[in-house]
C-alpha positions as CSV (number, residue, x, y, z in Angstrom):
1,M,-77.9,-91.7,98.2
2,I,-75.9,-89.1,100.2
3,D,-72.2,-89.6,100.3
4,L,-70.9,-87.6,103.3
5,I,-67.2,-86.9,103.4
6,A,-65.7,-85.1,106.4
7,Q,-62.3,-83.6,105.7
8,K,-62.8,-81.6,108.9
9,K,-64.2,-83.6,111.8
10,P,-67.8,-82.6,112.6
11,P,-69.1,-82.6,116.2
12,A,-71.0,-85.7,117.4
13,G,-74.5,-85.9,116.1
14,L,-74.0,-83.7,113.0
15,R,-73.7,-86.4,110.5
16,P,-77.1,-88.2,111.1
17,A,-79.0,-84.9,111.4
18,L,-77.4,-83.6,108.2
19,R,-78.3,-86.8,106.4
20,M,-81.9,-86.5,107.5
21,A,-82.1,-82.9,106.5
22,L,-80.5,-83.4,103.1
23,A,-82.7,-86.5,102.4
24,A,-85.8,-84.3,103.2
25,V,-84.6,-81.6,100.7
26,M,-84.0,-84.3,98.1
27,R,-87.6,-85.5,98.6
28,H,-88.8,-81.9,98.4
29,F,-87.1,-81.5,94.9
30,D,-88.2,-85.0,93.8
31,V,-84.7,-86.3,93.4
32,E,-84.6,-88.8,96.2
33,G,-83.4,-91.5,93.8
34,K,-80.4,-89.5,92.8
35,E,-76.9,-89.2,94.5
36,V,-75.2,-86.2,96.0
37,T,-71.8,-85.8,97.6
38,L,-71.5,-83.5,100.6
39,V,-68.0,-82.6,101.8
40,L,-67.3,-80.9,105.1
41,V,-64.1,-78.9,105.0
42,S,-62.1,-76.1,106.6
43,D,-62.0,-72.4,105.6
44,K,-58.6,-73.0,104.1
45,T,-59.9,-75.7,101.7
46,I,-63.0,-73.8,100.7
47,R,-60.9,-70.7,100.1
48,A,-58.7,-72.7,97.7
49,L,-61.7,-74.1,95.9
50,K,-63.2,-70.6,95.5
51,W,-59.9,-69.3,94.2
52,Q,-59.5,-72.2,91.7
53,H,-63.1,-72.0,90.3
54,W,-64.1,-68.3,90.7
55,N,-60.7,-66.5,91.1
56,E,-61.9,-65.1,94.4
57,N,-59.6,-65.2,97.4
58,A,-62.1,-65.5,100.2
59,A,-63.6,-68.3,102.4
60,T,-67.3,-68.8,102.0
61,D,-69.9,-71.0,103.6
62,V,-71.1,-73.3,100.8
63,L,-70.2,-74.1,97.2
64,S,-72.1,-76.2,94.8
65,F,-70.7,-78.1,91.8
66,P,-73.6,-79.5,89.6
67,A,-72.8,-82.5,87.5
68,W,-75.2,-81.5,84.8
69,E,-76.7,-78.5,83.0
70,P,-80.1,-77.4,84.2
71,G,-82.6,-77.9,81.4
72,D,-80.8,-80.9,80.1
73,P,-83.5,-83.6,79.8
74,F,-81.1,-86.3,81.0
75,V,-80.5,-85.9,84.7
76,P,-77.6,-88.1,85.7
77,P,-77.6,-90.4,88.8
78,H,-75.1,-88.1,90.5
79,L,-76.4,-84.5,90.8
80,G,-73.1,-83.1,92.0
81,D,-71.1,-82.0,95.0
82,I,-71.9,-79.6,97.9
83,I,-68.9,-78.3,99.8
84,I,-69.5,-76.7,103.3
85,S,-66.9,-74.9,105.4
86,L,-67.4,-76.0,109.0
87,D,-65.4,-73.0,110.2
88,T,-67.6,-70.5,108.5
89,A,-70.7,-72.4,109.4
90,Q,-69.7,-72.3,113.1
91,R,-69.2,-68.5,113.0
92,Q,-72.5,-68.0,111.3
93,A,-74.3,-70.3,113.7
94,Q,-72.9,-68.3,116.6
95,A,-73.9,-65.0,115.0
96,R,-77.4,-66.2,114.3
97,G,-77.8,-67.8,117.8
98,H,-78.5,-71.4,116.7
99,S,-76.6,-74.7,116.5
100,L,-74.0,-75.7,114.1
101,T,-76.2,-78.6,113.0
102,R,-79.0,-76.1,112.1
103,E,-76.6,-73.9,110.1
104,V,-75.0,-76.8,108.2
105,A,-78.5,-78.1,107.3
106,L,-79.4,-74.7,106.1
107,L,-76.3,-74.5,103.9
108,A,-76.8,-78.1,102.6
109,S,-80.4,-77.2,101.6
110,H,-79.1,-74.1,99.8
111,G,-76.5,-76.1,98.0
112,M,-79.0,-78.7,97.0
113,A,-81.2,-76.0,95.5
114,H,-78.3,-75.0,93.3
115,L,-77.6,-78.6,92.3
116,V,-81.1,-79.0,90.9
117,G,-80.8,-75.8,88.8
118,H,-82.0,-72.9,90.9
119,D,-80.0,-69.7,91.2
120,H,-80.4,-66.3,92.9
121,P,-78.9,-62.9,92.7
122,H,-75.5,-62.4,94.3
123,A,-76.2,-60.9,97.7
124,E,-72.9,-59.8,99.2
125,G,-73.1,-59.6,102.9
126,L,-76.7,-60.8,102.9
127,G,-77.2,-64.0,104.8
128,F,-79.9,-66.4,103.7
129,E,-82.0,-66.0,106.8
130,E,-81.2,-62.4,107.2
131,G,-83.5,-60.8,104.8
132,A,-83.0,-62.4,101.4
133,Q,-86.5,-61.7,100.0
134,G,-88.2,-61.9,96.7
135,E,-89.6,-64.5,94.4
136,E,-86.1,-65.6,93.3
137,W,-85.3,-66.6,96.9
138,Q,-88.5,-68.5,97.6
139,V,-87.2,-71.9,96.3
140,F,-84.3,-71.6,98.8
141,H,-86.6,-70.8,101.7
142,D,-88.8,-73.8,100.7
143,A,-85.8,-76.1,100.6
144,W,-84.7,-74.8,104.1
145,D,-88.2,-75.4,105.4
146,A,-88.0,-79.0,104.2
147,A,-84.6,-79.5,105.9
148,R,-85.7,-77.8,109.1
149,A,-88.8,-79.9,109.4
150,S,-86.6,-83.0,109.5
151,L,-84.2,-81.9,112.2
152,P,-84.6,-82.9,115.8
153,V,-86.4,-80.3,117.9
154,D,-83.4,-79.4,120.0
155,T,-81.2,-78.3,117.0
C-alpha cells in the first residue's frame, strides 16, 4: 500500500503516475505487500527536516526514513517514509529536460531503494542520472528502470 500525502499540491496527473511507478519499484524489490508513505513537500519543509535530522541547512530532493534496520530478519509492514521536495524536483526536471512526473518517479525509486536497505556513497553535486556509476549505484539504476517502465510514454 502506498500512502501519498501532498503537503504541496502536485500538478494534475502526478499522483496516479507516481503510484504506478512506486508500485513497480516495490514489486522489483519484492515488497509489494508492504506499506510506504510518500510525502510531497516544499523546499522549506525538506530543508527543516534535513536540519532536524542531519544538521544540514540546505534543501534537497529526497529524504528516506526507514522504519527498520536493514539486516533485521523481521521486516515490518510499514517500510518507512519517503519525502520529496516538489520545488527541487521541478528545478531538476527542467535542468534535465524531462517532466516533473518523471523526476518525482526517479526520486521515489531512489528513496525506495534506501527504505529496503541500499546505500551509496555521498555524491555532492552528482545527480543520479548524471554519471553516478559503479557497482554501488546499480541497485538504484535498476529501481529507476522499474519505475520508468511503468510510466506513461509521454512522461
